[in-house]
N, C-alpha and C positions, 0 to 999 in steps of 0.2 A: 622696596623703594618706589617701585612703579606707582602703586596706589598713592604715594605721597605726591609724586609728580602730577598724576592725574587730578588729585583734589585741589592742588595748587593752581592747575590750569583751569578747573571749573571755577574756582574763586575768582581768578582773573576775568574769566569770561562773564561771571555774575556781576562783577563791578563795572564791566563795560556795557552790559546789555541795557541798563536804564537809560543810557543816552541814545540808544538805538531805538527806544520807544517812540521817539520824535518822528520817526519815519515808518513806523508800523501802524497801518490803518486799523488793526484791531485794538490799539491802545488809545485811551481817552486823551493822552497827552501828546498825540500826533500833531505835527505842526499844522495841518489843515484844521483840525478841531480847535487848536489854540487860536488860530487866527479867526475863525468864525466866532469863537467865544469872546474875543476882544471886541468884535463888531457888536454882538449881542449885548456885552457889558456896557458899550457906549450908549446903546439904546436905553438901557436901564438907568445909566448915569444921567442922561438928559432928562428922563422922565421923572427921576426923583429930585432933580435940581440940587444936586449936592454942592456944598461950598468949597470942597476940595478940588485941586486940579485933577483932571482925569487920570494921569499916571499915578499920582498919589492915591487916588481912590482905588485903582486897580492893584497897585503894588505896595500897599500900606505895610509898614515894618511890623505893626502888631499882627498882621496875618502871616507875612512870610518869614519874620525873624523872631517869632515867639518861641518859648520853650517847646510848645506843643508841636510846632512845625518841624523843629529840629528832630523830634521823635519820628515824625512822619518820614523825614529824609532818610533817617537811619533804617526804618523799616523798608523803604523802597530798595536799598542795596541789600540789606539782610535777605529779604524774601526773594530778591533776584538770585542771589547765590543758592538758596535753598531750592528754588525752582530747577536750576541746572543739576544740582546734585541728587535731589531727592524725587522731584515731581516729574520732570520730563521723561525719566525712564519708564514711569508707569503711565504716563498720559497717552502714549500710543496704544495701550490696551483697549481703547474704545474700538479700534478697528478689529481687533480679535473678537471682542464682544459682538460686533456687528456681523462678522462673518459666521460665528456660531448661531446668532439669532437667525441669520438667512437660512442656514442649513436645517435648523429646527423647524422653520416654517415650511421649507421645501419638503420635508418628510411627512408633515402632518396636514398641510393645506395646499397641496400641488395644484388644485384646480384654479387658484387665483394668481398663480405665477405668471410674470410677464404681461400684466394687464395694463401698465401705464407706459405711455410713450415718453421720450426724452423732454418734449415740450411741457408735458403734464407734470413731470418730475421737477423740471425747472421752477414751475409756479408753486406746486403743492409742498415740496420738500422744505424750502426756506420758510414758508409760512407756517407749517406744522411744527418745524423746529423752533422757530420764534416764540410761538404760543406755549408749546410744552416746556421749553427750557425756562421761559419766563415764569410759568406756573410753578415749576419745580424750584426755581429760586425763591419765589415766595414762600413755599412751604418749608424750605431749609431755613430761610430768614426768620420766619415764625417760630419755628423750633428753637433757633438760637436765642430768641427773646423769651420764650415760655418755659423752656427746660432749664432749671437752674445751673446745672453743671455746664451746659453749653453756653448759657449766658455769661459765665465767669470768662470764657475765651472770647466771646464776641464783645464784652466790655471794653476790650482794648481798642476797638474800632470807635466806640462811643466816648472813649476817654479823651478824645481831641477836643480841646477848649477853644481852638480856632480852626476854621476849615479853609484848606486850600486844595488845588487839584491833586496834589500828591497824598493827600489824607485817604484817598481811595485804596492806597497800597499799605495802609496802617492796618494789617490784619495779623492776628497770632498765627503762627505756623499751622496750629491744629486746625483753624478755621480755613486756612488756605488749602489744606489736605481735603477737608470736608467738601468745599466748593468744587475742587478739581475732580473728586469722586462723583459729585452730582453731575458734572460735565460729561465724564466718562460714561455714566449710566445712560443719560438721555441721548448722547450721540451715538453710542453703540447700538442701543435698541432701536432707534429710528433709522440709523443706517441700515441695519439688517433688514428691516421692514421694507424699505424702499428698494434695497438691493434685491429682495425677493419679488417685489411688485413690477420692477422695472428691468429685471435681469441685467444687473451691473451697468446701468446708464447713469449713475450718480455723479461720478467725480467731477467734471468740469462744470456741469449744470448747478450742482448744489452750491459750489463755492461762489459762483456768480451771484446767486440770489442772496446768500448769507452776507456777502460784502455789501450789497445795495442797502440792506436793512442796518448794517453797522455803520455805514457812512451817513445815512439819515439820521441815526441816533446820535452820531458824534457831532454832526453840523448843527443840530437843533439844540445845543446847549448841555450835553451829557458832561462835559468837563466842568461846567459851572455848578454841578450838583454839590461838589465840595468847594465852597468858595464863599465870600461875603456879598457876592452879587446876587440880588434877590430877583431873579428872573422868574416871572409867573406866567402861565398860560391863561387863556380865556377860561372863565369859571366853568362853562359847560365841558371844555376840553379836558380840564383837570379831573373830570369824572371818568376819563378814558385813558389818559396818559398822565404819568407822574412828572410834574414839572420840576426844575432844579430847586425852586424854593420849597416845594412840598417835601423833597428829600432833606432839605435844611430843617424843616420842621421835625423830621424823624430823628435828627440829631440834638434836638432841643432838651435842655436840662429841666424843663417845666414838667412836672408829673402828669399834667393834663395831655401832654404830647407823647408820653410813653407808648411804645408798641404800635405806633401809627405810621401810615404811609411806608409800608414795607416791601412795596412792589418794585421791580427794577425799572422797567419800561411802562407796563400797562398798570392802570389804576383800578381796573375791573375787579382784580382779586381783592383789593383793599374794600371796594364796595360790597363784594360778596360776603366778605367775613367781618364787615363792620369796623375796619381799621383805617378808613379813609378820613384824612382832614384836608380840606382845600385851603389855598393861600389866604382867602379873606378871612379865615377864622383865627389866624395867628399873626399879629402885627409886630411884636417884639420878641427876639429870640436871644437865648444865650446858650452856649453849647457845653458839653461835658456831662459828667455823671452826677454832679451835684458837689457842693463844696466839701462834703465829708469824705466822699470817694475820690475826688480829683486829686488829693494829696498823696494818695497811695499809687498814682499813675503818672507821676511827673516826668520820670526818666525811661529811657528805652529799656534798661534791664528790669525795672519795675514792672513794665508792661509785659515783659516776657515770663517772669516768675510768679506774678500775683495770682494767676489762675490756680497755681499748684500749692499756694498757701490758703486761699479762700475755699477750695473745694473740700479739703479735709476739715476746715472749721465748719462749713455747712453740714457735712456728714456727722461730725461730732455733735453739733446742736441738734440735729434731727434725732440721733440716737438717744441723746440725754433727754430730749423731750418725750421720746417713746417710753423710756424707762420711767420717767416721772408719771406719765399717764397710766402706765401699768401699775406702778406703786400705788397711786391714788385709787384705781380700780380695786386693787386687792384690799386695800385699807376699807373701802366702802363695803366690800363683800363681807369682810370679817365683822364690821359694825352691824351690818344688817342681820347676819346670822346670830350675833350675840343678843340682839334685841328682839329677835322674832320669838313669839310665845311658843311653848313646847305643846305639841299636839299628841294626844293619846292614840 
């Protein structure tokens, strides 16, 4: 009976936690970021000269009360419960990985140990973490788009036909796990490296630096990435930083925009891999997977189970195609053999 009580307690905590996101500076829907986003949205509103009243422009029912939005809200609470029950117990393993990495480096590269001061760690650790984690996010995101089986799970995020700040929580549980494993890997390895280089001077210095970058990212429109507010940066700046509108282009249902703007914060990865589109190249957007696929992802349950329907279909089509190709090859070989002249 104890596990039932524990599970029920975890579910209650998971249902309450999304409301606490408003006060968590690591979450994009923190009240400070929401406030700065409203100010940025007002700037865009004045610039676009919309005929709608500002409040209606910002809180239009087609955005916040659509069927797609209700799916977003359900994922917000469902994944919150999942984080409490499944992800939080494994998330702390990054520290174990860090300690083991530090020990490994001490045993093999002891001559570099304790070469960084606390001030150097305060500057270098958050910068390197930001760059490496952003790059790893890009690679994971690229894999989600390019590997068919992973795409079936990432589809859930792209099945949103309207965007609001809660859409960022619209993730299939498997993708949520992959993202957290990526965080554990980067956090653990980097923590171990700096723990070795600085002799355990990371704890307070690292968190200070990381929080500064998180705050800057939040204040400059991260919340508006999933929204109807078309906040663009200067053209040259969009070659270095992904603007909210560039991420909206990433969600476009136009095939010309598929697999574009996959960076989280930096646009340099998209520039390097040829996946960058700036805001000036896309004026009109519609969101979703396209009319044929959107029908299959209208409900919360459809978004949960469709990957497990589509993946076997993909595999079956691939095996059937392979069998057909093999059959054609054998038929051609037999035909060539029968028509080939006999040689003495």
